[in-house]
N, C-alpha and C positions, 0 to 999 in steps of 0.2 A: 478796348473787348469789354462787354458789358456781362456779367457773371450773373446768371438768373438763378433763381431756385430751383426750375425743372432742369438746368445744362449740369447743376451739382448733381441731384438727384438722376440724371441718367448716366452719368459717369460711376455714381457709386453703383449704383446697378451692373453696369457693365463691367465692372471689376469684382462685382460679389457672384456674377454669370461666371466668368472666368476662373475665380476660385473652385467653383461647385465642378467644372468642366474637368478641372485637374487633379479632383480629387478621384481615387480609385474607386470604381463602381463594382459593388458586390455582386456575385452571380443571385440568380433566380433561386438556384437551389438553395445557396448560402443564406440568403435569407428566408427560405421557406424553413431551413432548417433550424432557424432560430423563433419562430414562431409557435405557439400552443398548438396549433395543427401539424408541425413537425414532429414537434415531441409526442404527439398522440402518435405517429406513424411510426416512430421509432419503437414504441413500447409495443404497437401490433407488430414491427420486425422481431421483436422478441419473443412473442407468442410463437408466430410462425419458425422460427430457428426452434424451440422447443419442439414443435409440432412434427420437426425434420429429425430432431431426438430421439423423439417417441415411434416414427417409423423406423430408425435404425435400431431400437430395441425388436420392432415385430421383427422385421429382417432376419435378425439373429435366431428366432425360431421357426426358421423356414430352411428350403432346402432347394437346391436345382435354379431354375429359372426365377421361380418366385423370389428366391431370396437375393439374388442379384439385380432380380429389377425393384424390389424394395431398396436395395443398397441404393440404386441409381435415384430411384425417388427423393430417399432422406436427403442424400448430397445434393440432390438441384434444391429441394427445398430449403434446405441449411443456409446453402449459397444466398440464396432471395431473401431469408431471414435475416442473414447476417449484413447482406447490403444496405436493407431498411432500416434497422438497428443500430447500425456505423454510421446513421446521417447525420449526427448531430457531433457525431468525432472527424469528420471530413476534414483532412490537414489542408493547408495552402498547396495548391497544384494537384492535388489528388481529385480523381471524380467518382464517386458513387456507380458510373456506368463500368468503369475498370472493374468493379467486384463484384457487379450481376454475374449468373449463369450466362453462358455464352449460347447463342443460334444452334451450334453444334450439339450440344450437350443436353436442349432441349429435344433436338431431333432423334439424338439416341436415346432418349427418353421415351420419345413416342415409337418408335421402332421395338423397344425392349415391351412395352406395353400392348403393342398390337401383337407380338409373337405369344405372348399368352393369353390371348382371346382365341388364337386359333383352336380347334378340337384337336 
């Protein structure tokens, strides 16, 4: 059996491809979090969290339904900002989607805002 240069090259490439396939692949979210854009998004999340804190402070000055609604808004915005700012600190097995506000929390927020709009 004659071993040619092309057969050696094919065998080496096959082994390289098998090694690459065996390595664990990172999720797109983890890759994004390590990029420059991911770091900018994390910084934006910090700004959103601070906006939630500011709204919380405003809610303390209000009474009744307005106070309750502003607390709900502050909580929702805070959770959203915390999820975005925590993008870079995702641990193995954790997901950003677990820290985001739920659909139920969003619906509650919409109902409370609609209640304030009624005369």
